[in-house]
C-alpha positions in Angstrom: -28.1 -0.9 -24.8 -29.6 -0.2 -28.1 -31.6 -3.1 -29.1 -29.4 -4.8 -31.7 -30.3 -8.4 -32.6 -28.6 -11.1 -30.7 -25.4 -12.2 -32.4 -25.4 -15.5 -34.0 -23.8 -18.0 -31.7 -20.2 -17.3 -32.5 -19.3 -19.4 -29.5 -17.1 -22.1 -30.8 -16.9 -25.5 -29.2 -13.8 -26.7 -27.6 -12.6 -28.8 -30.6 -12.9 -25.8 -32.8 -11.1 -23.6 -30.3 -8.2 -26.1 -30.0 -7.8 -26.2 -33.7 -7.8 -22.4 -33.8 -5.1 -22.3 -31.0 -2.9 -24.8 -32.7 -3.2 -23.0 -36.0 -2.2 -19.7 -34.6 0.7 -21.3 -32.8 1.9 -22.9 -36.0 1.5 -19.9 -38.2 2.8 -17.0 -36.2 2.4 -18.0 -32.7 3.2 -15.8 -30.2 3.1 -16.2 -26.6 4.0 -15.1 -23.4 4.3 -11.4 -23.5 6.8 -12.4 -20.9 9.5 -13.2 -23.4 11.3 -9.9 -23.6 11.2 -8.0 -26.8 14.7 -6.8 -27.4 17.2 -8.9 -29.3 20.8 -9.5 -28.2 23.1 -7.6 -30.5 25.6 -10.5 -30.4 23.0 -13.1 -31.2 20.5 -11.9 -33.8 17.0 -13.1 -33.4 17.6 -14.5 -30.0 14.9 -14.3 -27.4 15.9 -13.0 -24.0 16.0 -15.5 -21.1 13.5 -14.6 -18.5 14.2 -15.5 -14.8 11.3 -15.8 -12.5 10.7 -16.7 -8.8 7.2 -18.3 -9.1 8.5 -21.5 -7.5 10.3 -19.7 -4.6 13.6 -20.2 -6.3 15.2 -18.5 -9.3 14.5 -20.4 -12.6 14.2 -19.6 -16.2 10.7 -19.4 -17.6 11.3 -22.4 -19.9 12.6 -24.6 -17.0 9.6 -24.0 -14.7 7.1 -26.9 -15.0 4.2 -24.7 -14.0 1.6 -22.9 -16.2 2.8 -19.3 -15.6 2.7 -16.1 -17.7 5.2 -13.3 -17.2 5.0 -9.7 -18.3 8.3 -7.9 -17.9 9.1 -4.2 -17.6 9.8 -3.7 -21.3 6.3 -4.9 -22.3 4.7 -3.0 -19.4 6.3 0.2 -20.8 5.6 -0.3 -24.5 2.0 -1.6 -24.0 1.2 1.1 -21.4 0.1 -1.3 -18.7 -0.9 1.2 -16.0 -2.2 -1.2 -13.3 -3.4 -4.8 -12.8 -6.6 -3.9 -14.6 -4.8 -3.6 -17.9 -2.8 -6.8 -17.4 -5.7 -8.9 -18.9 -5.0 -7.5 -22.3 -1.7 -9.5 -22.3 -2.7 -12.6 -20.3 -5.9 -14.1 -21.8 -6.3 -16.6 -19.0 -6.7 -13.6 -16.6 -9.9 -11.6 -16.5 -10.2 -8.4 -14.4 -13.5 -6.7 -13.7 -14.1 -3.4 -12.1 -17.6 -3.0 -10.7 -19.5 -0.2 -8.8 -16.4 1.3 -7.2 -12.7 1.5 -7.6 -12.3 -1.0 -4.8 -14.6 -3.6 -6.2 -12.1 -5.2 -8.7 -12.3 -8.9 -9.3 -9.5 -11.1 -10.6 -10.4 -14.3 -12.4 -8.1 -17.0 -13.8 -9.5 -19.8 -16.0 -13.0 -18.6 -15.1 -12.4 -19.0 -11.4 -12.4 -15.9 -9.1 -14.4 -13.9 -6.6 -14.0 -11.4 -3.9 -15.8 -8.3 -5.1 -18.8 -6.7 -3.3 -18.3 -8.3 0.1 -15.3 -7.7 2.3 -16.0 -11.0 4.0 -14.9 -12.8 0.8 -11.2 -13.3 0.3 -10.4 -13.6 -3.4 -9.8 -17.0 -5.0 -6.9 -15.4 -6.9 -4.2 -14.4 -4.5 -2.3 -11.2 -5.2 1.2 -10.9 -3.8 3.4 -7.8 -4.1 7.1 -8.4 -3.4 6.1 -11.5 -1.5 3.4 -9.8 0.7 -0.1 -11.0 0.4 -2.7 -8.3 -0.4 -6.0 -9.7 0.9 -8.6 -7.4 -0.7 -8.9 -5.7 -4.1 -8.8 -2.2 -2.6 -5.1 -2.8 -1.7 -4.2 -4.5 -5.0 -5.1 -1.9 -7.7 -2.6 0.9 -6.9 -0.1 2.2 -9.4 3.4 0.8 -8.6 6.7 2.4 -9.4 9.5 0.5 -11.1 7.8 -2.9 -11.7 10.3 -5.5 -12.8 7.8 -8.1 -13.8 4.4 -9.6 -13.1 4.0 -13.4 -12.8 0.6 -15.0 -13.3 0.4 -18.6 -12.0 -2.6 -20.5 -13.1 -4.3 -23.2 -11.0 -4.2 -23.7 -7.2 -0.8 -22.8 -5.7 -1.1 -24.0 -2.1 2.3 -25.6 -1.9 4.2 -22.5 -3.1 2.4 -19.8 -1.3 1.5 -20.0 2.4 -1.9 -18.3 1.9 -3.8 -20.7 -0.2 -5.1 -19.4 -3.5 -7.5 -21.9 -5.0 -7.7 -20.4 -8.5 -4.2 -18.9 -9.0 -1.8 -16.2 -8.1 -0.7 -12.8 -9.4 2.8 -12.1 -8.1 4.2 -8.5 -8.7 7.9 -8.0 -8.3 9.4 -4.6 -8.1 13.1 -3.7 -8.5 15.3 -3.6 -5.5 17.3 -0.5 -4.6 20.6 -0.3 -6.4 24.1 0.6 -5.1 24.6 2.7 -8.3 22.9 6.0 -8.5 20.1 6.0 -11.0 16.5 6.6 -11.6 13.9 7.9 -14.0 11.2 10.5 -14.4 8.1 10.0 -16.6 5.2 12.2 -17.6 2.1 11.4 -19.7 -0.5 13.6 -21.3 -3.7 11.9 -22.6 -7.2 12.6 -23.7 -9.9 13.3 -21.1 -7.4 15.8 -19.6 -5.3 12.9 -18.4 -2.0 13.7 -16.6 0.3 11.1 -15.1 3.7 11.6 -13.5 6.2 9.1 -12.1 9.6 9.5 -10.5 12.0 7.0 -9.2 15.5 7.4 -7.7 17.9 4.9 -6.3 21.4 4.8 -5.1 23.9 4.1 -2.2 23.8 5.6 1.2 26.9 3.6 2.2 28.8 0.6 1.0 26.2 -1.6 2.7 23.0 0.5 2.5 21.1 1.5 -0.6 17.8 3.3 -1.0 15.0 3.9 -3.5 12.2 6.4 -3.5 9.3 6.4 -6.0 6.1 8.3 -6.4 3.2 8.4 -8.8 0.4 10.8 -9.6 -2.5 9.8 -12.0 -5.4 12.1 -12.8 -8.0 12.1 -15.6 -11.4 13.5 -16.2 -14.3 11.1 -16.2 -15.4 9.7 -19.6 -19.0 9.3 -18.6 -21.3 12.3 -18.5 -23.8 12.5 -15.6 -26.6 14.7 -17.0 -28.4 14.5 -13.6 -25.7 15.7 -11.2 -23.7 17.6 -13.8 -20.5 15.8 -12.9 -18.4 13.6 -15.1 -17.7 10.2 -13.6 -15.3 7.3 -14.0 -12.4 9.6 -13.4 -8.9 8.9 -12.2 -7.4 10.7 -9.2 -4.8 8.7 -7.3 -1.2 9.1 -6.1 1.3 7.0 -4.2 4.7 7.0 -2.5 7.0 4.1 -1.9 10.4 4.0 -0.2 12.8 1.2 0.3 16.1 0.5 2.1 18.3 -2.4 1.1 20.9 -3.3 3.8 23.6 -5.9 2.9 26.0 -6.0 5.9 27.7 -9.1 4.3 27.6 -11.3 1.3 25.5 -13.8 3.3 22.9 -11.4 4.6 20.4 -9.0 3.1 17.5 -7.0 4.5 14.8 -5.1 2.4 12.5 -2.7 4.2 9.6 -1.3 2.1 7.1 1.4 3.2 4.3 2.5 0.9 1.2 4.7 0.9 -1.3 5.4 -1.8 -4.7 7.1 -2.0 -7.6 7.1 -4.4 -10.2 9.9 -4.4 -12.5 9.3 -7.4 -16.0 9.5 -8.8 -16.5 6.0 -10.0 -18.1 3.9 -11.3 -21.2 4.6 -13.4 -23.7 1.9 -14.3 -25.7 2.7 -17.4 -29.2 1.6 -18.2 -29.2 -1.4 -20.5 -32.8 -2.5 -20.3 -35.4 0.1 -19.3 -38.2 -1.9 -17.6 -41.6 -0.7 -16.5 -40.3 1.2 -13.5 -38.5 3.6 -15.8 -41.9 5.3 -16.5 -42.4 5.7 -12.8 -39.0 7.4 -12.4 -39.9 9.8 -15.2 -43.3 10.5 -13.6 -41.5 11.5 -10.4 -39.4 14.0 -12.4 -36.4 11.8 -12.5 -34.3 10.8 -15.6 -33.0 7.6 -17.0 -30.8 7.5 -20.1 -32.6 4.5 -21.6 -30.9 1.5 -23.2 -27.9 3.3 -24.6 -24.9 2.4 -22.3 -22.3 3.3 -24.9 -23.5 6.8 -25.2 -21.5 7.2 -22.0 -24.2 9.2 -20.4 -26.1 8.5 -17.2 -28.5 10.4 -15.0 -27.9 10.3 -11.3 -28.7 12.9 -8.6 -25.2 12.6 -7.0 -21.9 11.1 -8.0 -20.6 7.9 -6.5 -17.5 8.7 -4.4 -14.5 6.5 -3.6 -11.9 7.3 -1.0 -9.3 4.6 -0.4 -6.2 4.9 1.6 -3.7 2.0 1.6 -0.4 1.7 3.4 2.0 -0.7 4.9 5.5 -1.8 6.0 7.3 -5.0 5.1 10.7 -6.3 6.1 12.3 -9.1 4.1 15.5 -10.8 5.4 17.5 -13.3 3.4 20.3 -15.3 5.0 22.7 -17.5 3.1 23.4 -20.4 5.4 25.7 -22.3 3.1 23.6 -25.1 1.6 20.4 -23.3 2.3 18.8 -19.9 2.3 16.6 -18.6 5.1 14.0 -16.0 4.1 11.7 -14.1 6.5 9.0 -11.6 5.3 7.1 -9.6 8.0 4.4 -7.2 6.9 1.7 -5.0 8.3 -0.9 -3.3 6.1 -3.9 -1.1 6.5 -6.7 -0.4 4.0 -9.3 2.2 4.7 -12.3 2.6 2.3 -15.1 5.1 2.2 -17.6 5.1 -0.6 -21.1 6.4 -1.2 -23.1 5.4 -4.3 -26.4 6.5 -6.0 -27.5 2.9 -6.0 -30.9 3.5 -7.7 -29.0 4.6 -10.8 -31.5 7.4 -11.7 -31.7 11.1 -11.0 -34.8 10.5 -8.9 -34.0 10.6 -5.2 -35.0 7.0 -4.4 -32.0 6.2 -2.4 -30.3 9.2 -0.8 -27.4 7.3 0.7 -25.6 4.0 0.3 -22.5 4.6 2.3 -19.8 2.1 3.2 -16.7 2.5 5.4 -14.4 -0.5 5.6 -11.2 -0.7 7.6 -8.9 -3.7 7.2 -5.7 -4.3 9.2 -3.5 -7.3 8.2 -0.4 -8.8 9.7 1.5 -11.5 7.9 4.6 -13.5 8.7 6.3 -15.9 6.3 9.5 -17.9 7.1 11.0 -20.1 4.4 14.1 -22.4 4.1 15.2 -23.2 0.6 18.0 -25.5 -0.3 20.9 -24.2 -2.5 23.0 -27.3 -2.9 23.8 -29.3 -6.1 22.7 -32.7 -4.9 19.9 -34.9 -6.3 17.3 -33.3 -4.0 16.2 -29.7 -3.8 13.7 -28.7 -1.2 11.8 -25.8 0.3 9.9 -25.6 3.6 8.0 -22.7 5.0 5.5 -21.4 7.5 2.9 -18.7 7.1 0.9 -16.7 9.7 -2.0 -14.4 8.9 -4.0 -12.2 11.3 -6.6 -9.8 10.0 -9.4 -7.6 11.3 -12.2 -6.3 9.1 -14.6 -3.6 10.4 -17.5 -2.4 8.2 -20.1 0.3 8.7 -22.9 0.8 6.2 -25.7 3.2 5.9 -28.6 2.8 3.4 -31.3 5.4 3.5 -34.4 6.2 1.4 -34.6 9.5 -0.5 -37.3 12.1 -0.8 -38.8 10.4 -3.9 -39.0 6.9 -2.5 -42.5 7.3 -0.9 -43.9 8.6 -4.2 -42.2 5.7 -6.1 -43.7 3.1 -3.7 -47.1 4.8 -3.9 -47.2 4.6 -7.7 -46.0 0.9 -7.7 -48.6 0.0 -5.1 -51.5 2.0 -6.6 -51.7 4.1 -3.4 -51.9 1.0 -1.2 -49.5 2.4 1.3 -52.0 5.1 2.2 -54.7 2.5 2.7 -52.5 0.4 5.0 -51.5 3.4 7.1 -55.2 4.3 7.4 -56.2 0.7 8.3 -53.5 0.8 11.1 -54.7 4.2 12.3 -51.4 5.8 11.4 -50.9 9.3 9.9 -51.5 8.8 6.2 -48.5 9.6 4.0 -46.3 10.3 7.0 -45.1 6.8 8.2 -44.0 4.5 5.4 -41.2 5.0 3.0 -40.1 8.3 4.5 -36.8 10.0 3.6 -34.0 9.0 6.0 -35.5 5.7 6.8 -33.3 2.7 6.2 -30.5 0.7 7.7 -27.5 1.4 9.9 -25.2 -1.6 9.8 -22.0 -2.9 11.5 -20.2 -6.0 10.3 -16.8 -7.4 10.9 -14.6 -10.4 11.5 -11.3 -11.5 13.1 -9.4 -14.0 11.0 -6.3 -15.9 12.0 -4.7 -18.6 9.9 -1.5 -20.5 9.7 0.0 -23.0 7.4 3.0 -25.1 6.9 4.1 -25.8 3.3 6.9 -27.2 1.3 8.2 -28.9 -1.8 10.8 -31.5 -2.6 12.3 -31.9 -6.0 14.1 -35.2 -6.7 16.3 -35.2 -9.7 16.0 -38.9 -10.6 18.3 -38.4 -13.6 19.9 -35.4 -15.3 16.6 -35.0 -17.2 13.8 -36.3 -15.0 12.6 -34.5 -11.8 9.8 -35.6 -9.5 8.2 -33.0 -7.2 6.0 -33.5 -4.2 4.5 -30.5 -2.4 2.3 -30.3 0.7 0.5 -27.6 2.6 -1.5 -27.9 5.8 -3.6 -24.8 6.6 -5.8 -24.0 9.5 -8.1 -21.0 9.3 -10.3 -19.6 12.0 -12.8 -16.7 11.8 -15.1 -14.9 14.2 -17.7 -12.8 12.4 -20.5 -10.5 13.5 -23.4 -8.5 12.1 -25.6 -5.9 13.7 -28.3 -3.8 11.9 -30.8 -1.2 13.1 -33.7 -0.8 10.7 -36.0 2.3 10.7 -37.9 1.2 7.7 -41.3 0.9 9.3 -43.2 -0.7 6.4 -40.6 -3.4 5.8 -41.1 -4.5 9.4 -44.8 -5.1 9.0 -46.0 -8.7 9.1 -48.5 -8.5 6.3 -49.6 -12.1 6.9 -50.4 -11.3 10.5 -52.2 -8.1 9.5 -54.4 -10.1 7.2 -54.9 -12.7 9.8 -56.0 -10.0 12.3 -58.4 -8.4 9.8 -60.0 -11.8 9.1 -60.4 -12.8 12.8 -61.9 -9.4 13.5 -64.8 -10.4 11.2 -65.4 -13.2 13.7 -65.2 -10.7 16.6 -61.9 -12.2 17.7 -59.0 -10.0 18.9 -55.9 -11.4 17.2 -53.7 -9.7 19.9 -55.3 -11.8 22.6 -53.8 -15.3 22.6 -56.7 -16.6 24.7 -59.4 -15.5 22.2 -57.4 -16.9 19.3 -56.9 -20.3 21.1 -60.5 -20.5 22.0 -61.6 -19.8 18.4 -59.1 -22.3 17.0 -60.3 -25.0 19.5 -63.9 -24.4 18.6 -63.4 -24.1 14.9 -60.3 -26.1 13.9 -61.2 -26.4 10.2 -62.2 -22.7 9.8 -59.0 -21.7 11.6 -56.8 -23.8 9.4 -58.6 -22.3 6.4 -57.9 -18.8 7.7 -54.2 -19.6 8.2 -53.9 -20.9 4.6 -55.9 -18.0 3.2 -53.7 -15.3 4.7 -50.6 -16.8 3.0 -52.4 -16.8 -0.4 -51.8 -13.5 -2.4 -55.2 -14.1 -4.2 -57.0 -14.0 -0.8 -54.7 -11.7 1.2 -54.2 -8.8 -1.2 -51.7 -7.2 1.3 -49.1 -9.8 0.1 -48.9 -7.9 -3.2 -47.0 -5.3 -1.2 -44.2 -7.6 0.0 -41.9 -6.7 -3.0 -41.9 -3.2 -1.5 -40.5 -4.4 1.8 -36.9 -3.9 0.6 -35.2 -3.5 4.0 -36.8 -6.0 6.5 -35.6 -6.4 10.1 -32.3 -8.3 10.5 -31.4 -11.0 12.9 -28.1 -10.0 14.5 -25.3 -12.5 14.9 -23.7 -14.1 16.8 -26.7 -15.1 18.9 -27.6 -18.0 21.1 -28.1 -20.2 18.0 -25.5 -18.8 15.6 -22.1 -18.4 17.1 -20.5 -16.6 14.1 -17.5 -18.9 14.3 -15.8 -21.0 11.7 -12.7 -23.2 11.8 -11.4 -25.0 8.7 -8.3 -27.0 8.1 -7.1 -28.9 5.0 -4.1 -30.7 3.7 -3.4 -29.9 0.0 -0.7 -31.3 -2.2 1.0 -31.3 -5.6 2.6 -34.1 -7.5 4.6 -33.3 -10.6 7.0 -35.0 -13.1 9.2 -32.9 -15.3 11.3 -34.3 -18.1 13.8 -32.5 -20.3 13.2 -34.5 -23.5 15.9 -32.5 -25.3 17.9 -29.3 -24.5 15.1 -27.4 -26.2 12.0 -29.4 -25.1 10.6 -29.7 -21.5 7.6 -31.9 -20.7 5.7 -32.0 -17.5 2.6 -33.4 -15.9 1.1 -32.5 -12.6 -1.8 -33.0 -10.3 -2.5 -30.6 -7.5 -5.2 -29.5 -5.0 -6.0 -26.1 -3.4 -8.1 -24.8 -0.6 -9.8 -21.6 0.5 -11.5 -21.3 3.9 -15.0 -20.3 4.7 -16.1 -16.8 3.7 -18.7 -15.0 5.8 -21.4 -12.9 4.3 -20.6 -9.5 5.9 -23.6 -7.7 4.5 -27.3 -7.1 4.9 -28.0 -10.1 2.7 -26.7 -12.5 5.4 -29.5 -14.8 6.4 -29.8 -17.8 8.7 -29.5 -21.3 7.2 -32.7 -23.2 6.7 -31.4 -25.7 9.2 -31.6 -23.0 11.9 -34.9 -21.3 10.9 -38.3 -22.1 9.4 -39.6 -18.9 7.8 -43.2 -17.8 8.1 -45.5 -15.6 10.1 -46.1 -16.8 13.7 -49.8 -16.8 13.1 -49.4 -19.6 10.5 -47.8 -22.0 13.0 -44.6 -22.5 10.9 -43.3 -25.1 13.2 -40.3 -25.5 15.4 -36.7 -24.4 14.6 -33.8 -23.4 16.7 -34.1 -19.7 16.1 -37.8 -19.6 16.7 -37.6 -21.8 19.7 -35.0 -19.5 21.2 -37.3 -16.5 20.8 -35.0 -14.8 18.2 -37.3 -14.6 15.2 -38.0 -11.2 13.8 -40.7 -10.2 11.3 -40.2 -11.1 7.6 -37.0 -13.1 8.4 -36.0 -15.3 5.5 -33.4 -18.0 5.1 -30.3 -18.0 3.0 -26.6 -18.3 4.1 -24.5 -16.7 6.8 -21.4 -18.0 5.1 -20.1 -20.1 2.1 -18.1 -23.1 3.1 -14.6 -23.9 2.0 -13.5 -24.2 -1.7 -11.6 -27.3 -2.7 -9.7 -27.0 -6.0 -8.1 -29.7 -8.1 -6.2 -29.5 -11.3 -4.6 -32.0 -13.6 -2.2 -30.5 -16.1 0.2 -31.7 -18.8 2.4 -29.3 -20.6 5.3 -28.8 -23.0 7.8 -25.9 -23.3 9.8 -25.6 -26.5 12.5 -23.0 -26.9 14.9 -22.2 -29.6 17.0 -19.1 -30.2 14.2 -17.3 -32.1 11.1 -19.2 -31.2 9.4 -20.4 -28.0 6.1 -22.0 -27.4 4.5 -23.3 -24.2 1.4 -25.5 -24.3 -0.7 -26.7 -21.3 -3.7 -29.0 -21.3 -5.6 -28.6 -18.1 -8.6 -30.1 -16.3 -9.5 -27.9 -13.3 -12.4 -27.9 -10.9 -13.5 -26.3 -7.7 -15.8 -28.1 -5.3 -17.9 -25.7 -3.3 -17.0 -22.6 -5.4 -18.1 -19.5 -3.4 -20.6 -17.9 -5.7 -21.7 -14.3 -4.9 -24.5 -13.4 -7.3 -26.4 -10.1 -7.4 -30.2 -10.6 -7.4 -31.4 -7.1 -7.8 -31.8 -6.3 -4.1 -28.8 -8.1 -2.6 -26.0 -10.6 -3.1 -26.5 -14.4 -2.7 -23.4 -16.0 -1.2 -23.5 -19.7 -1.6 -21.5 -22.7 -2.6 -21.7 -24.1 -6.1 -21.6 -27.9 -5.8 -18.9 -28.2 -8.5 -17.6 -26.0 -11.3 -15.0 -27.2 -13.7 -13.2 -26.4 -16.9 -11.1 -28.3 -19.4 -9.0 -26.6 -22.0 -5.7 -25.7 -23.7 -3.4 -22.7 -23.1 -0.9 -21.7 -25.7 1.9 -19.1 -25.2 4.3 -18.5 -28.0 6.9 -16.0 -29.2 8.7 -15.8 -32.5 11.5 -13.5 -33.7 10.5 -13.6 -37.4 13.4 -11.4 -38.2 16.0 -9.4 -36.3 13.5 -6.7 -36.0 10.0 -8.3 -35.9 8.7 -10.2 -32.8 5.3 -11.8 -32.9 3.5 -13.1 -29.8 0.4 -15.1 -29.3 -1.3 -16.2 -26.1 -4.6 -18.1 -26.1 -6.9 -19.9 -23.6 -9.4 -22.3 -25.1 -11.7 -23.9 -22.5 -15.1 -25.6 -21.9 -16.4 -24.4 -18.5 -19.4 -25.9 -16.9 -21.4 -26.1 -13.6 -21.2 -29.8 -12.9 -23.5 -29.4 -9.9 -25.1 -26.1 -8.8 -28.5 -25.3 -7.5 -28.6 -21.6 -6.7 -31.0 -20.9 -3.8 -32.6 -17.5 -3.2 -31.6 -16.5 -6.7 -34.4 -14.1 -7.1 -37.7 -13.4 -5.3 -40.8 -14.1 -7.4 -43.3 -11.3 -6.5 -46.1 -13.8 -6.8 -44.8 -15.8 -4.0 -44.9 -14.9 -0.3 -41.8 -13.4 1.2 -40.8 -16.6 2.9 -40.6 -18.5 -0.4 -37.7 -18.2 -2.9 -36.9 -19.7 -6.2 -34.3 -22.3 -6.8 -32.4 -22.3 -10.1 -30.7 -25.5 -11.1 -27.7 -24.6 -13.2 -26.2 -28.1 -13.3 -24.8 -28.9 -16.7 -24.9 -25.2 -17.8 -22.0 -23.0 -18.9 -21.2 -20.3 -16.3 -21.9 -16.8 -17.5 -19.0 -14.4 -18.4 -16.4 -17.1 -19.0 -15.3 -17.1 -22.7 -14.5 -20.4 -24.4 -11.9 -18.6 -26.4 -9.6 -15.8 -25.2 -6.6 -14.7 -27.1 -3.9 -11.9 -27.1 -1.8 -11.4 -30.2 0.9 -8.8 -30.6 3.5 -7.6 -33.1 6.5 -5.5 -32.3 8.8 -4.1 -34.9 12.1 -2.6 -33.6 14.5 -0.5 -35.7 17.1 2.1 -35.5 16.9 5.6 -37.0 20.3 7.1 -36.8 21.1 7.2 -33.1 17.5 6.5 -32.0 16.2 3.1 -30.9 12.6 2.9 -32.1 9.7 0.5 -32.1 6.1 0.1 -33.3 3.8 -2.2 -31.5 0.2 -3.4 -31.9 -1.8 -6.0 -29.9 -5.3 -7.5 -30.2 -7.4 -8.9 -27.4 -10.3 -11.2 -28.3 -12.9 -13.0 -26.1 -15.6 -15.1 -27.6 -19.3 -14.2 -26.8 -20.6 -15.1 -23.3 -23.9 -14.6 -21.5 -24.3 -11.8 -19.0 -26.4 -13.9 -16.6 -26.8 -17.4 -15.3 -30.5 -16.7 -14.8 -32.2 -17.3 -18.1 -34.9 -14.7 -17.3 -32.4 -11.9 -16.9 -30.5 -13.1 -19.9 -33.7 -13.1 -22.0 -34.2 -9.5 -20.9 -30.8 -8.3 -22.0 -31.0 -10.3 -25.2 -27.3 -9.8 -25.9 -23.9 -11.3 -25.2 -20.6 -10.0 -24.1 -17.8 -10.1 -26.7 -14.4 -8.4 -26.8 -12.3 -7.4 -29.8 -10.0 -4.7 -28.7 -6.9 -3.2 -30.4 -4.1 -1.3 -28.7 -1.1 0.3 -30.4 2.1 2.2 -29.5 5.2 3.6 -31.1 8.2 5.3 -29.7 11.9 5.9 -29.6 14.7 6.3 -27.1 17.8 8.5 -27.5 21.4 7.6 -26.6 21.0 9.9 -23.6 18.1 7.9 -22.2 15.2 10.1 -23.3 12.2 8.0 -24.4 9.0 9.2 -26.1 6.1 6.8 -26.6 2.8 7.6 -28.5 0.1 5.2 -27.5 -3.5 4.3 -27.8 -5.7 1.8 -26.0 -9.0 0.5 -27.5 -8.1 2.5 -30.6 -11.1 1.3 -32.7 -13.6 2.1 -29.9 -14.7 -1.5 -29.2 -17.9 -0.9 -27.2 -19.6 -3.4 -24.9 -21.0 -3.8 -21.4 -18.4 -5.4 -19.2 -20.8 -6.6 -16.4 -24.6 -6.4 -16.3 -26.9 -6.8 -13.3 -30.6 -6.5 -12.3 -31.3 -2.8 -11.4 -31.8 -2.3 -7.7 -35.5 -2.4 -6.7 -36.6 -1.9 -10.3 -38.0 -5.2 -11.6 -37.5 -5.7 -15.3 -34.6 -3.3 -15.7 -31.0 -4.1 -16.3 -27.9 -1.9 -15.7 -24.3 -2.5 -16.7 -20.9 -1.0 -16.8 -19.8 0.3 -20.2 -16.3 -0.5 -21.5 -13.7 2.2 -21.4 -13.6 4.2 -24.7 -10.5 4.7 -26.7 -7.7 6.6 -24.8 -4.5 7.9 -26.3 -1.6 10.0 -25.3 2.1 10.6 -25.2 4.6 9.5 -22.6 8.0 11.1 -22.1 10.5 9.3 -19.9 14.1 10.1 -19.0 16.4 7.6 -17.4 19.6 8.6 -15.6 
């Protein structure tokens, strides 16, 4: 990033943000893009009623006493929402981040969310497509044909969805097959040689059987130029097919069978240099390139492109049975997600890392059964059961490239040659050689089941009390096996220094009897030697520990660590909803949520400190279960094998006001997660740990106003005050001045979490009009997020010396003929708002920062024909 001065703290406090939100709502207010944008011809300036199924029964949006945003098909088409990544421009409480690959997409609601970069971590935001749980982001980001609406539920939703989602839910609903022949075709041409095509057809096969078939194709050149490999990256190349059968043998019975397959084959995603630290000069010395500190030049220098190959597919069968005063619903689903990716993870054109390959295969089976009352009595109820069975298998390969040895030599001042010589090894031919590295296998088997339900008691015609319960039991068996061929990372430099020192006393350190005799005869001198070899000032070999990037790994399960976790939790919701008038609904609720243990299925998995005391054996580190069992390996450090469960709570009060031409929904919330599963990149790996407590309090406003018959204004805003109430991050970064066995602890308690804006808004205006026989519209929307830090770590934040702020405009205009031909001209990020979406310490390059630049402006024309 070019070194512009740090912006003045534009970050408003919560009071200011609340005033801003109320002011917007009072002046133009807008809200849920969910409120459809077309007026009823018989009722001018009347907002369309939106029906949703977020509470597992059909209700109008204004009647649902839950904080939920809905984006319907008309807004999706007009705003050119291509996938779930674009959805955040309309729902400010939702943040979507795409990281180093197409599959590493993270969904965050109210600042809570995780799941990227580690297949062992299920997301805190659950994604459901037509009632089927999608457990990982690789299976969530596909283009879908014929979306009817997307519902975003904020806060824990354990009593509504069998698979607990501790931060919220994104529920995508597609259209069912129709018994009338119809369909549409759509084509788009855009800049960067973008071409998109969609087709959908539906109709009857018989009086009781209907079908639909949809397909999509989406391709675009990359918008980032790789001057190293000569390839453009951040491209799009994906397609999908989806077929459905709807069988209705009687009025009381319905079956919906869905089969889908989609594939992604892309070069993505480039991380540009933001801060060029001292290692940048070393890369240049080796003949490599770095495009320094200019991420929005959309240029990088790699020696090969980062490939992504993702195949998703599945089958689901939903059965609905009308049993008179209740409905029985069953949803059975099986899904597979296969991912292969290879990344140039040194982010330079030097061949430091020749391969960082990942192959992940996920197979998931789910079964949900639900009974829902349909009577007119004073009590409505829903009870259900959910079963989840998933297998995750991961293979990784991380190998050094041809330039790595030269890189290490420069950083060490030629010390690797000296060590090789001292150990009587062939100089220049042993350490840091091309092809050395790690071959890894990780995986887990996960089974979970839950029983959940709600009861609504209509105490009066206007007052309803709701109680919801969920009991979940989740069991996982995880494993990790690594073979390391990095010879240098396996050296115990403390023990080498120890041996060299004892040799000066004519003691052979490899002979336990000689060592014991020397220690017994010279206890003070021996203790001094043990202390000295752990001191970098006295044992200069310790200065080489930062170059031991890939130390040996302790496989698990083992005789100490069983690789097994089993969690269970009872969560609940209490709610009161009151219809104050026919136009005003009030509600208050208190709810809890739960997410089970997540295992660290990566090379960064480490034993807990309770199981191992780090240190070289020659320093007498003391007893610990792993050491006592004879399992200790050289340079083993402590960390986490898993992060324990998350427990979420939310207190919320809200009001929903609706008139013919105006609607506004307001929610005040106090939400927290105990044990939030934090997965932070440290520069050489990810630290998976539990934050003691993270919370946020704030206000959400959703409003919509038909100012005239033709003009609709919408506004949605989230104004919050997030904080780490209690969080000490261990293993956050390794200080090169400390021995390998030591790590820093960063106390973040009382601090604001990074990358969570205090103010996030989405404002839109749509003007609809007729030109002769054409139905036309013009639309613009503005997405704003207040400045946020890029890092929790103040040292890294000081390096980048900038904040993340968004002010993005999108626009579209189009018309539809009487014959169903529609043409839309559109542009996203039309004023080229440039920023870095996510920043991180550059791999094995201390003092450097890389980040993902925002997508530049895109524009095009879409032609659609309905029939």
